C-alpha positions in Angstrom: -26.4 -71.2 51.4 -24.6 -69.2 54.1 -23.6 -70.6 57.5 -26.3 -68.5 59.1 -28.9 -69.9 56.8 -27.6 -73.5 57.3 -27.9 -73.0 61.1 -31.3 -71.5 60.7 -32.5 -74.4 58.6 -31.2 -76.9 61.0 -32.4 -75.1 64.1 -35.5 -73.3 63.4 -37.1 -74.6 60.2 -39.7 -72.0 61.3 -40.2 -69.8 64.2 -43.9 -69.9 63.5 -44.0 -70.7 59.8 -40.8 -72.3 58.6 -38.6 -69.1 58.7 -34.9 -69.1 57.9 -32.4 -66.6 59.3 -30.6 -64.4 56.9 -28.2 -61.6 57.5 -29.0 -58.3 55.8 -26.5 -55.7 54.6 -26.7 -53.8 57.9 -26.2 -56.9 60.0 -29.9 -57.1 61.0 -31.5 -60.5 61.1 -34.8 -60.9 59.2 -37.1 -63.9 58.6 -37.6 -65.3 55.1 -40.3 -67.9 54.5 -39.2 -71.3 53.2 -41.7 -74.1 53.2 -40.7 -77.1 55.4 -42.6 -79.7 57.3 -43.7 -78.4 60.7 -41.5 -79.3 63.6 -41.7 -78.7 67.3 -39.0 -76.3 68.8 -37.5 -79.3 70.5 -37.1 -81.1 67.2 -35.5 -78.1 65.7 -33.0 -77.7 68.6 -32.0 -81.4 68.3 -31.6 -81.1 64.6 -29.2 -78.2 65.2 -27.2 -80.2 67.7 -26.7 -83.0 65.2 -25.1 -80.5 62.8 -22.5 -79.3 65.3 -19.0 -80.5 66.0 -18.0 -81.7 69.4 -16.0 -78.5 70.0 -19.0 -76.3 68.9 -21.3 -78.2 71.3 -18.9 -77.7 74.2 -18.6 -74.1 73.4 -22.3 -73.7 73.9 -21.9 -74.8 77.5 -19.6 -71.9 78.4 -20.6 -68.4 79.5 -17.6 -66.1 79.2 -16.6 -62.5 79.7 -13.8 -60.3 78.6 -12.2 -57.1 80.0 -13.0 -53.8 78.2 -15.9 -51.9 76.6 -15.3 -52.8 73.0 -15.2 -56.0 71.0 -11.9 -55.1 69.2 -10.1 -53.4 72.1 -7.1 -55.4 73.4 -6.5 -55.9 77.1 -3.6 -57.6 78.7 -5.9 -59.2 81.2 -7.7 -61.0 78.4 -4.4 -62.3 77.1 -3.5 -63.6 80.6 -6.8 -65.4 80.9 -7.6 -66.6 77.4 -4.4 -66.3 75.4 -5.9 -63.7 73.1 -6.3 -60.0 73.6 -9.7 -58.8 72.5 -13.3 -59.9 73.2 -13.8 -60.7 69.6 -10.8 -63.0 69.6 -12.2 -64.7 72.7 -15.4 -65.4 70.9 -13.6 -66.7 67.8 -11.5 -69.0 69.9 -14.1 -70.6 72.1 -17.4 -70.0 70.3 -19.2 -69.6 73.6 -22.9 -70.0 74.0 -23.2 -67.2 76.4 -21.5 -63.9 77.5 -21.7 -61.8 80.7 -21.2 -58.1 81.4 -19.6 -56.6 84.5 -19.2 -53.0 85.3 -16.2 -53.7 87.5 -14.4 -55.4 84.6 -14.7 -52.4 82.3 -17.6 -53.5 80.2 -20.1 -50.8 81.0 -19.8 -47.2 80.1 -23.4 -46.3 79.3 -26.5 -48.0 77.9 -25.9 -46.9 74.3 -22.3 -48.1 74.4 -23.6 -51.5 75.7 -26.0 -51.8 72.8 -23.2 -51.1 70.3 -20.9 -53.5 72.2 -23.6 -56.2 72.2 -24.1 -55.9 68.4 -20.3 -56.1 67.8 -20.1 -59.3 69.9 -23.0 -60.8 68.1 -21.6 -60.0 64.7 -18.4 -61.9 65.8 -20.5 -64.8 67.1 -22.5 -65.1 63.9 -19.4 -65.0 61.7 -17.6 -67.7 63.5 -18.0 -71.5 63.1 -21.6 -72.5 63.0 -22.5 -68.9 63.6 -24.8 -69.1 66.6 -25.7 -65.9 68.4 -24.8 -65.8 72.1 -27.1 -65.2 75.0 -25.7 -62.0 76.6 -26.4 -61.8 80.3 -25.7 -59.7 83.4 -26.6 -59.5 87.1 -29.1 -56.6 87.3 -30.7 -57.7 90.6 -31.3 -54.0 91.5 -30.6 -52.5 94.9 -27.1 -53.4 96.0 -26.2 -55.6 93.0 -26.4 -53.8 89.6 -24.0 -53.8 86.7 -25.7 -50.9 84.7 -26.1 -47.8 86.8 -27.9 -44.6 85.9 -29.2 -43.5 83.5 -30.7 -47.0 83.6 -33.7 -47.1 86.0 -32.7 -48.1 89.5 -34.9 -49.7 92.2 -34.4 -50.5 95.8 -33.8 -54.2 95.3 -35.4 -57.4 96.6 -35.7 -56.7 100.3 -37.2 -53.3 99.6 -39.9 -55.1 97.6 -40.3 -57.4 100.5 -40.9 -54.4 102.8 -43.4 -52.9 100.4 -45.3 -56.2 100.0 -46.5 -55.5 96.5 -46.4 -58.3 93.9 -47.7 -55.9 91.3 -44.8 -53.4 91.9 -42.2 -56.3 92.0 -43.5 -57.4 88.6 -43.5 -53.8 87.2 -39.9 -53.3 88.4 -38.8 -56.5 86.7 -40.6 -55.5 83.5 -38.9 -52.1 83.3 -35.5 -53.6 84.1 -36.0 -56.4 81.6 -37.0 -54.0 78.8 -34.1 -51.8 79.5 -31.6 -54.7 79.4 -33.1 -56.0 76.2 -32.6 -52.6 74.6 -28.9 -52.9 75.4 -28.7 -56.3 73.8 -28.8 -58.1 77.1 -31.2 -61.0 76.8 -30.7 -62.8 80.2 -30.8 -61.4 83.7 -29.4 -63.5 86.5 -32.3 -62.6 88.7 -34.5 -62.9 90.7 -32.7 -64.1 93.9 -35.0 -66.7 95.3 -33.1 -67.4 98.5 -34.9 -67.1 101.8 -32.7 -65.1 104.1 -33.3 -66.6 107.5 -29.8 -65.9 108.9 -29.2 -62.3 110.0 -25.4 -63.0 109.8 -25.6 -64.1 106.1 -22.7 -62.1 104.5 -23.5 -62.8 100.8 -27.3 -62.7 100.5 -29.0 -60.4 103.0 -31.0 -57.7 101.2 -30.6 -59.5 97.9 -33.4 -61.8 99.3 -37.0 -60.6 99.4 -37.6 -61.9 102.9 -37.2 -64.5 105.6 -40.8 -65.6 104.9 -40.9 -68.4 102.3 -44.4 -67.5 101.1 -43.5 -63.8 100.5 -40.3 -64.8 98.7 -42.3 -67.2 96.6 -44.9 -64.6 95.7 -42.3 -61.9 94.8 -40.1 -64.4 92.9 -43.1 -65.4 90.7 -44.0 -61.7 90.1 -40.5 -61.0 88.9 -40.3 -64.0 86.7 -43.5 -62.8 85.1 -42.1 -59.3 84.7 -38.9 -60.5 83.0 -40.3 -63.3 80.9 -43.9 -62.3 80.1 -43.6 -58.5 80.1 -40.0 -57.9 78.9 -39.6 -61.2 77.2 -36.1 -61.9 78.3 -34.6 -64.9 80.2 -34.9 -64.8 84.0 -32.8 -66.9 86.3 -33.8 -67.9 89.8 -30.8 -68.3 92.1 -29.1 -69.8 94.1 -30.5 -73.4 94.1 -31.0 -75.2 96.5 -31.0 -72.0 98.7 -28.3 -69.8 100.0 -30.3 -68.0 102.7 -28.9 -69.6 105.9 -25.1 -69.4 105.9 -22.5 -67.4 107.7 -19.9 -68.0 105.0 -19.5 -66.2 101.7 -19.2 -68.7 98.8 -17.2 -66.1 96.8 -14.3 -66.8 99.2 -12.2 -69.9 99.9 -14.9 -71.4 102.2 -17.7 -73.8 101.3 -20.8 -72.8 103.2 -22.8 -75.5 104.7 -26.6 -75.3 105.1 -27.6 -77.6 108.0 -31.3 -77.6 107.3 -33.0 -81.0 107.7 -34.8 -82.2 104.6 -38.1 -81.2 106.3 -36.7 -77.7 106.9 -35.4 -77.4 103.3 -38.9 -78.4 102.1 -40.5 -75.7 104.2 -38.0 -72.9 103.9 -35.7 -73.1 100.9 -37.6 -75.1 98.3 -40.9 -73.2 98.0 -39.6 -70.2 96.0 -37.9 -72.5 93.5 -41.0 -74.7 93.2 -43.1 -71.6 92.6 -40.7 -70.3 90.0 -40.7 -73.6 88.1 -44.5 -73.6 88.2 -44.4 -70.1 86.8 -42.3 -71.2 83.9 -38.8 -70.0 84.9 -36.4 -70.3 82.0 -33.2 -70.8 84.0 -32.0 -71.7 87.5 -28.5 -70.9 88.9 -26.8 -73.2 91.3 -25.3 -72.4 94.7 -21.7 -73.3 95.7 -23.0 -74.7 99.1 -23.0 -78.0 100.8 -26.4 -79.3 102.0 -25.8 -82.6 103.9 -29.5 -83.5 104.2 -29.8 -83.4 100.4 -26.3 -84.9 99.6 -24.1 -86.2 102.4 -21.0 -86.3 100.1 -19.9 -82.8 101.1 -19.8 -81.8 97.4 -21.0 -78.3 96.5 -24.5 -78.4 95.1 -23.2 -77.2 91.8 -21.3 -80.6 91.5 -24.0 -82.7 93.1 -26.0 -85.1 90.9 -28.4 -85.9 93.8 -29.2 -82.2 94.0 -29.1 -81.1 90.4 -30.6 -84.1 88.7 -32.4 -86.1 91.3 -34.1 -83.2 93.1 -34.1 -80.2 90.7 -34.9 -82.2 87.6 -36.5 -85.3 89.1 -38.5 -84.2 92.1 -39.1 -80.5 91.2 -39.6 -81.3 87.5 -37.4 -78.4 86.1 -36.9 -78.8 82.4 -35.1 -75.5 81.7 -31.4 -74.5 81.6 -29.3 -75.0 84.7 -26.3 -72.7 85.0 -23.6 -72.7 87.6 -22.8 -69.8 89.7 -19.4 -68.4 88.8 -16.8 -71.1 88.7 -14.2 -68.6 89.6 -15.6 -68.4 93.1 -13.5 -70.0 95.9 -16.1 -72.3 97.4 -16.5 -74.5 94.3 -12.7 -74.8 93.7 -11.8 -76.2 97.1 -12.4 -79.9 96.7 -11.4 -80.5 93.1 -9.2 -78.9 90.5 -10.7 -76.6 87.9 -10.7 -79.2 85.2 -12.5 -81.7 87.4 -15.0 -79.1 88.5 -16.1 -78.4 84.9 -16.6 -82.1 84.2 -18.4 -82.9 87.5 -20.8 -80.0 87.0 -22.0 -81.5 83.7 -22.1 -84.9 85.2 -24.3 -83.5 88.0 -26.8 -82.2 85.5 -25.7 -78.6 84.9 -26.0 -77.2 81.4 -24.0 -74.0 81.4 -20.6 -73.3 83.0 -20.4 -69.6 84.1 -17.1 -67.8 84.3 -14.5 -70.6 84.2 -11.3 -69.4 85.8 -9.1 -71.7 83.6 -11.0 -71.7 80.3 -8.4 -73.6 78.2 -8.0 -76.3 80.8 -11.8 -76.6 81.5 -12.8 -76.5 77.8 -10.3 -79.3 77.0 -11.4 -81.3 80.1 -15.0 -81.3 78.9 -14.0 -82.3 75.3 -11.7 -85.0 76.6 -14.5 -86.3 79.0 -16.8 -86.7 76.0 -14.2 -88.3 73.8 -13.3 -90.8 76.6 -17.0 -91.6 77.2 -17.0 -90.3 80.8 -19.6 -87.8 79.6 -21.9 -89.5 77.0 -22.6 -87.6 73.8 -26.3 -88.0 74.6 -25.8 -86.2 77.9 -23.9 -83.4 76.1 -26.6 -83.2 73.5 -29.3 -82.7 76.1 -27.6 -79.6 77.5 -26.9 -78.1 74.1 -30.4 -78.7 73.0 -31.8 -77.0 76.1 -29.6 -74.0 75.5 -30.5 -73.7 71.8 -34.2 -74.2 72.6 -34.1 -71.3 75.1 -32.3 -69.1 72.5 -35.0 -70.0 70.0 -38.0 -69.4 72.3 -36.5 -66.1 73.6 -35.6 -64.7 70.2 -31.9 -64.8 70.6 -31.4 -66.8 67.4 -33.9 -64.8 65.3 -33.2 -61.2 66.6 -29.7 -61.0 68.1 -29.2 -57.3 67.2 -30.6 -54.1 68.7 -30.8 -50.5 67.6 -28.5 -48.3 69.7 -30.4 -45.2 68.5 -33.5 -46.6 70.3 -31.8 -46.9 73.7 -32.7 -43.3 74.8 -36.4 -43.9 74.3 -36.4 -47.1 76.4 -33.7 -46.7 79.1 -34.2 -44.4 82.0 -37.3 -42.6 80.6 -39.1 -40.1 82.8 -42.0 -42.4 83.2 -39.8 -45.3 84.3 -37.9 -43.1 86.8 -41.1 -41.8 88.3 -42.5 -45.3 88.6 -39.3 -46.5 90.3 -39.5 -43.7 92.8 -43.2 -44.4 93.5 -42.3 -48.1 94.1 -39.4 -47.3 96.4 -41.4 -44.8 98.4 -43.6 -47.7 99.7 -40.6 -49.5 101.1 -38.9 -47.2 103.6 -39.4 -48.7 107.1 -39.5 -46.7 110.4 -38.4 -49.2 113.0 -38.0 -46.9 116.0 -39.2 -43.4 116.7 -39.1 -43.4 120.5 -38.4 -39.7 120.9 -40.9 -38.6 118.3 -38.1 -37.1 116.3 -39.8 -37.9 113.0 -41.1 -36.3 111.0 -38.8 -33.4 111.1 -41.1 -30.8 109.6 -40.1 -27.7 107.8 -38.2 -25.8 110.5 -34.8 -24.7 109.1 -32.1 -26.7 110.8 -28.5 -27.7 110.4 -28.0 -31.4 109.7 -24.8 -33.5 109.7 -24.9 -36.5 107.4 -22.2 -39.0 108.4 -21.4 -42.7 108.3 -21.0 -45.0 105.3 -20.9 -44.1 101.6 -19.1 -41.3 99.9 -21.8 -41.0 97.2 -24.7 -42.0 99.4 -24.0 -39.4 102.1 -23.6 -36.7 99.5 -26.8 -37.8 97.7 -28.8 -37.6 101.0 -27.3 -34.3 101.9 -28.3 -32.8 98.6 -31.9 -34.1 99.1 -32.0 -32.5 102.6 -30.6 -29.3 101.2 -33.4 -29.2 98.7 -35.8 -29.3 101.6 -34.3 -26.2 103.4 -31.7 -27.9 105.6 -28.1 -26.7 106.0 -26.4 -30.0 105.4 -22.8 -30.9 106.2 -21.2 -34.2 105.1 -18.6 -36.2 107.0 -18.3 -39.6 105.4 -16.5 -42.2 107.6 -16.6 -45.4 105.6 -17.2 -49.0 106.5 -14.5 -49.0 109.2 -14.2 -45.5 110.5 -10.9 -44.7 112.2 -10.9 -43.2 115.7 -9.9 -39.9 114.2 -12.9 -40.0 111.8 -15.2 -40.9 114.7 -13.9 -38.0 116.9 -14.3 -35.6 114.0 -17.9 -36.8 113.3 -18.7 -36.4 117.0 -17.3 -32.9 117.1 -19.3 -31.9 114.0 -22.5 -33.5 115.5 -22.2 -31.2 118.5 -22.3 -28.2 116.2 -25.5 -29.4 114.3 -29.1 -29.6 115.3 -29.6 -33.1 113.9 -27.2 -35.9 112.8 -28.2 -38.6 110.3 -25.8 -41.5 110.5 -25.8 -44.1 107.7 -24.8 -47.7 108.5 -24.0 -50.4 106.0 -23.8 -53.9 107.4 -22.7 -52.5 110.8 -23.4 -56.0 112.2 -20.7 -57.6 110.1 -17.6 -57.2 112.2 -15.7 -59.4 109.7 -15.4 -56.4 107.3 -14.1 -54.1 110.0 -11.4 -56.3 111.3 -13.6 -57.4 114.2 -13.4 -53.9 115.7 -17.1 -53.0 115.1 -16.1 -49.5 114.1 -19.4 -48.5 112.7 -21.0 -49.6 115.9 -18.5 -47.5 117.8 -19.3 -44.5 115.6 -23.1 -44.7 116.3 -22.6 -45.1 120.0 -20.3 -42.2 120.2 -22.8 -40.0 118.3 -25.6 -41.1 120.6 -23.5 -40.2 123.6 -23.4 -36.5 122.5 -27.0 -36.1 123.6 -27.9 -34.5 120.3 -30.7 -35.6 118.0 -29.4 -38.7 116.1 -31.3 -40.6 113.4 -29.7 -43.9 112.5 -30.4 -45.2 109.0 -29.5 -48.7 107.8 -28.9 -48.3 104.1 -28.4 -52.0 103.5 -29.3 -54.9 106.0 -31.9 -53.9 108.5 -30.2 -55.9 111.2 -27.8 -53.2 112.4 -30.2 -51.9 115.1 -29.5 -55.0 117.2 -26.0 -53.6 117.9 -27.1 -50.1 119.1 -30.6 -50.6 120.2 -30.3 -47.5 122.4 -30.8 -45.4 119.3 -34.2 -43.8 119.7 -34.7 -43.3 116.0 -34.0 -46.0 113.4 -35.0 -46.2 109.7 -34.3 -49.1 107.2 -34.0 -48.3 103.5 -32.6 -51.7 102.3 -30.6 -49.9 99.6 -28.3 -46.9 99.1 -29.5 -46.1 95.6 -30.4 -42.6 94.7 -34.2 -43.4 94.7 -33.8 -44.9 98.2 -32.1 -41.7 99.5 -34.9 -39.6 97.9 -37.5 -41.7 99.7 -35.6 -41.4 102.9 -35.6 -37.6 102.7 -39.3 -37.7 102.0 -39.9 -39.7 105.1 -37.6 -37.7 107.3 -39.5 -34.5 106.3 -43.0 -36.0 106.5 -43.7 -35.7 102.8 -44.7 -39.3 102.8 -45.6 -41.7 105.6 -43.3 -44.6 106.2 -45.1 -47.5 104.7 -42.6 -50.4 104.7 -42.9 -53.4 107.0 -39.9 -55.5 108.1 -39.7 -58.4 105.7 -37.4 -60.3 108.2 -37.1 -60.7 111.9 -34.4 -58.7 113.5 -32.8 -60.8 116.2 -31.1 -59.7 119.4 -27.3 -59.4 118.8 -25.7 -62.7 119.6 -29.1 -64.4 120.2 -30.3 -65.5 116.8 -33.5 -67.1 118.1 -34.6 -64.1 120.2 -36.5 -61.6 118.2 -35.9 -57.9 118.8 -38.2 -56.6 116.1 -40.5 -59.1 114.3 -41.4 -59.7 110.7 -44.1 -57.2 109.8 -43.1 -54.5 112.3 -43.1 -50.9 111.0 -44.2 -47.6 112.4 -45.9 -44.7 110.8 -47.8 -41.5 111.7 
């Protein structure tokens, strides 16, 4: 009996009727009947755990990545991190339970390439050791966080859904995204973000959140869980528990954010979306590298906190699925303890999966040694491995790890999906101010300067305006425009009938060396006396820093579909239908509301 069949016998006994896995000549996995006593999925998962070595069990806890777009392509960065050069060798060495793709790390060329890559990685996983397929994952949140760009279908992201207020559309978007990921061999999406963004100065969440309203976040989180799990039948992951929505620090950096909500505030603000997701059957929950003194006064990151992960998430909230860490390479979780200790403490806290360990050899050995010494009991290790295997079983990772690359074109970025995405995004564009009655522009021929943030975004918008008869000029100035760039944009604005200036987190002076250069650009353009339309293509909060702007639009996203929707609104082809999903506070006065939740103009 092959190793694949031995694993199947131990793990599955049957998916529905005592089926065993077998690998065909083409590498496809098919089910062959073999009569065995009926067992629950939980029993089958525990049976598999008993057949695994200690190192194989620990491997299942790790979610790794590798640089490059092919399983057999060597990369010196892999050698530096893992001691081996190719993704296939990484899998052979660690036998990880999970894998994650990043566009920024050279994994993504196009959807068909990803399908081929996924198959190659799974072939390696199923030919190594106990031969367990991996759960391949990515962060396809949509909007400002995506790993697979066009031709995959793009949406406006969470806050755009919050502005549109449609649970049906949020579910549809998740279903489309999930089916496309599944066609590429990606069986887990680290989405939806369930954080309630109640802090306008939050540098890491912002538009990744649906709203500042816990009920709206809860409703849309549940809708997306249903879209991913029920419609697309992939694993969804609510993040970042216990809630990353009220911080001014970015946990990616060397600072541990602290959430100073009281327990009552946490219950009212942060907990509801996670409770709703659990009630809806969420498969997985990702931790946050944040300190919440009211939940755990130790000062430990939530990722390493047993009071938060076990006592609250498991005990009080009743979550029985897989808990995975946010990336362990992030600065916030590495501050208090060394990397080896972080890995062990996360498991002690109640976490099941260790995502992106920055010191894999050290952390793998630390977990193995902790089990051998009795610091982590074998029972505790087995619980996590069983949960991981059970999820793989119930989501079909074990029985159907391969995909057909030839079928990608009929699933990913289809005309029907693209049209649906555009229709959904068209409901989200929000007109916040129109004091001068500038909008809609109408069909009069005019010259328009498109300036501000985003080399691709400004060009995309200009192309959309040109299609509508405008003579469009682009002067992209970036996130921190120089004085020379500002002067040039002002000079060009004086030569055009209308200027559309795009801002992207103009409130965040940290990213512009505290010089507020985007704010300076907008104010200089307004001083020309020409018609200026300010558009926030990310966080809607920018208006607080140049409230003198008479015309202000929020798109929540700089994707192509968002720029098309913006052009439609500017020209009056559609009415702006979005409503603010957050309060916009007065600059420097977080408790004073400038524009309230639910505000949105139309005509």
